[in-house]
Structures are given as structure tokens and as C-alpha cells.
Short mmCIF file of the C-alpha atoms (twelve columns), coordinates in Angstrom:
data_MODEL
# 
_entry.id   MODEL 
# 
loop_
_atom_site.group_PDB 
_atom_site.id 
_atom_site.type_symbol 
_atom_site.label_atom_id 
_atom_site.label_alt_id 
_atom_site.label_comp_id 
_atom_site.label_asym_id 
_atom_site.label_seq_id 
_atom_site.Cartn_x 
_atom_site.Cartn_y 
_atom_site.Cartn_z 
_atom_site.pdbx_PDB_model_num 
ATOM 1  C CA . MET A 1  -5.642  24.532 2.020   1 
ATOM 2  C CA . SER A 2  -4.258  21.119 1.128   1 
ATOM 3  C CA . ASP A 3  -5.127  17.959 2.956   1 
ATOM 4  C CA . ALA A 4  -1.345  17.892 4.203   1 
ATOM 5  C CA . TYR A 5  -2.088  20.867 6.477   1 
ATOM 6  C CA . VAL A 6  -5.246  19.322 7.676   1 
ATOM 7  C CA . VAL A 7  -3.478  16.091 8.881   1 
ATOM 8  C CA . GLY A 8  -0.658  18.086 10.391  1 
ATOM 9  C CA . ASP A 9  2.204   17.227 8.058   1 
ATOM 10 C CA . PRO A 10 4.762   19.975 8.788   1 
ATOM 11 C CA . ASP A 11 6.229   20.143 5.309   1 
ATOM 12 C CA . GLY A 12 2.972   20.581 3.721   1 
ATOM 13 C CA . LEU A 13 3.236   17.418 1.469   1 
ATOM 14 C CA . SER A 14 0.600   14.764 1.101   1 
ATOM 15 C CA . PRO A 15 1.534   11.257 2.159   1 
ATOM 16 C CA . LEU A 16 2.004   10.307 -1.473  1 
ATOM 17 C CA . LEU A 17 4.347   13.147 -2.153  1 
ATOM 18 C CA . VAL A 18 6.275   12.358 0.995   1 
ATOM 19 C CA . ALA A 19 6.607   8.720  -0.223  1 
ATOM 20 C CA . LEU A 20 7.849   10.070 -3.683  1 
ATOM 21 C CA . ARG A 21 10.312  12.439 -2.043  1 
ATOM 22 C CA . ASP A 22 11.742  9.811  0.112   1 
ATOM 23 C CA . THR A 23 11.967  7.376  -2.917  1 
ATOM 24 C CA . ILE A 24 13.711  9.935  -5.222  1 
ATOM 25 C CA . ALA A 25 16.175  10.828 -2.210  1 
ATOM 26 C CA . ARG A 26 17.057  7.153  -1.716  1 
ATOM 27 C CA . GLU A 27 17.769  6.560  -5.308  1 
ATOM 28 C CA . LEU A 28 19.693  9.667  -5.850  1 
ATOM 29 C CA . HIS A 29 21.820  8.767  -2.688  1 
ATOM 30 C CA . ALA A 30 22.497  5.192  -4.276  1 
ATOM 31 C CA . GLN A 31 23.398  6.626  -7.542  1 
ATOM 32 C CA . LEU A 32 25.839  9.164  -6.005  1 
ATOM 33 C CA . ALA A 33 27.467  6.090  -3.984  1 
ATOM 34 C CA . LEU A 34 27.705  4.131  -7.159  1 
ATOM 35 C CA . ARG A 35 29.359  6.959  -8.983  1 
ATOM 36 C CA . GLY A 36 31.910  8.166  -6.391  1 
ATOM 37 C CA . GLU A 37 29.775  11.000 -5.082  1 
ATOM 38 C CA . GLN A 38 29.506  12.667 -8.525  1 
ATOM 39 C CA . ILE A 39 27.074  12.327 -11.283 1 
ATOM 40 C CA . GLU A 40 28.493  13.154 -14.665 1 
ATOM 41 C CA . LEU A 41 26.407  14.873 -17.260 1 
ATOM 42 C CA . ALA A 42 26.705  11.862 -19.522 1 
ATOM 43 C CA . ASP A 43 25.161  9.640  -16.699 1 
ATOM 44 C CA . LEU A 44 22.000  11.817 -16.259 1 
ATOM 45 C CA . PRO A 45 19.902  9.608  -18.686 1 
ATOM 46 C CA . GLU A 46 20.731  6.347  -16.677 1 
ATOM 47 C CA . VAL A 47 20.223  8.152  -13.236 1 
ATOM 48 C CA . SER A 48 16.816  9.715  -14.553 1 
ATOM 49 C CA . TYR A 49 15.788  6.226  -15.655 1 
ATOM 50 C CA . GLN A 50 16.636  4.635  -12.363 1 
ATOM 51 C CA . VAL A 51 14.673  7.350  -10.444 1 
ATOM 52 C CA . THR A 52 11.764  6.852  -12.650 1 
ATOM 53 C CA . VAL A 53 11.804  3.061  -12.177 1 
ATOM 54 C CA . GLN A 54 11.625  3.721  -8.297  1 
ATOM 55 C CA . VAL A 55 8.979   6.246  -8.626  1 
ATOM 56 C CA . GLU A 56 6.840   3.769  -10.539 1 
ATOM 57 C CA . ARG A 57 7.479   1.041  -8.002  1 
ATOM 58 C CA . THR A 58 6.296   3.471  -5.217  1 
ATOM 59 C CA . LEU A 59 3.226   4.488  -7.051  1 
ATOM 60 C CA . ARG A 60 2.359   0.818  -7.754  1 
ATOM 61 C CA . ALA A 61 2.893   -0.133 -3.961  1 
ATOM 62 C CA . TRP A 62 1.421   2.991  -2.374  1 
ATOM 63 C CA . ARG A 63 -2.097  2.764  -0.966  1 
ATOM 64 C CA . PRO A 64 -3.731  5.730  0.606   1 
ATOM 65 C CA . ALA A 65 -5.170  5.319  4.243   1 
ATOM 66 C CA . ARG A 66 -8.749  4.140  4.166   1 
ATOM 67 C CA . ARG A 67 -11.061 6.994  4.042   1 
ATOM 68 C CA . ALA A 68 -14.388 7.780  2.676   1 
ATOM 69 C CA . PRO A 69 -14.216 7.925  -1.172  1 
ATOM 70 C CA . THR A 70 -15.340 11.726 -1.157  1 
ATOM 71 C CA . GLU A 71 -12.404 12.409 1.170   1 
ATOM 72 C CA . SER A 72 -9.574  10.776 -0.707  1 
ATOM 73 C CA . GLY A 73 -10.320 11.981 -4.212  1 
ATOM 74 C CA . PHE A 74 -9.104  8.569  -5.658  1 
ATOM 75 C CA . ASP A 75 -10.850 5.320  -6.381  1 
ATOM 76 C CA . GLU A 76 -8.911  3.027  -4.036  1 
ATOM 77 C CA . ASP A 77 -9.604  0.084  -6.132  1 
ATOM 78 C CA . ARG A 78 -7.920  1.615  -9.161  1 
ATOM 79 C CA . ASP A 79 -4.259  1.437  -9.993  1 
ATOM 80 C CA . LEU A 80 -2.507  4.785  -9.846  1 
ATOM 81 C CA . VAL A 81 -0.222  3.860  -12.770 1 
ATOM 82 C CA . GLY A 82 -1.507  2.252  -16.065 1 
# 
């Protein structure tokens, strides 16, 4: 059982995955608005790049809730992205 179910998250995603999902959705919405509600095949590399930039920003800014190190599975002092 994942931690998401333990903390009562109804969609079964961890807080980090929720933040990433929301970031990706916001960027795709912005890209669609910029491109007249349609993403052409030729635009996919640029759209993918912009989504990746936003995911990186989210990962750099995201900090897990303070828990005991054995609960979180991450070293909270370490950056998630190199």
C-alpha cells in the first residue's frame, strides 16, 4: 500500500506526484492557449521542453512535509534534482 492511501489522498497519488500532475496540467493548458487550442506535431519538442522546465522548477521548489527520516524515504537536506 502506498503512503498516499495512508494519508487519505483519494486519487492515490503522493503529494509530490500531485504537485507534478498539477504542474504538467498548468503548462499544457498554457501551451494550448498559446497555440489556439491545438498542438501541432511540429510543436511537440517545444511543448515537451516547456513541460520539462516546469517539472524541474516544481522538483526544486518542492519540500516534503516534515516527518521522521525513516517515514519520508528521502534525505530532506538533499536536493531532488542534481
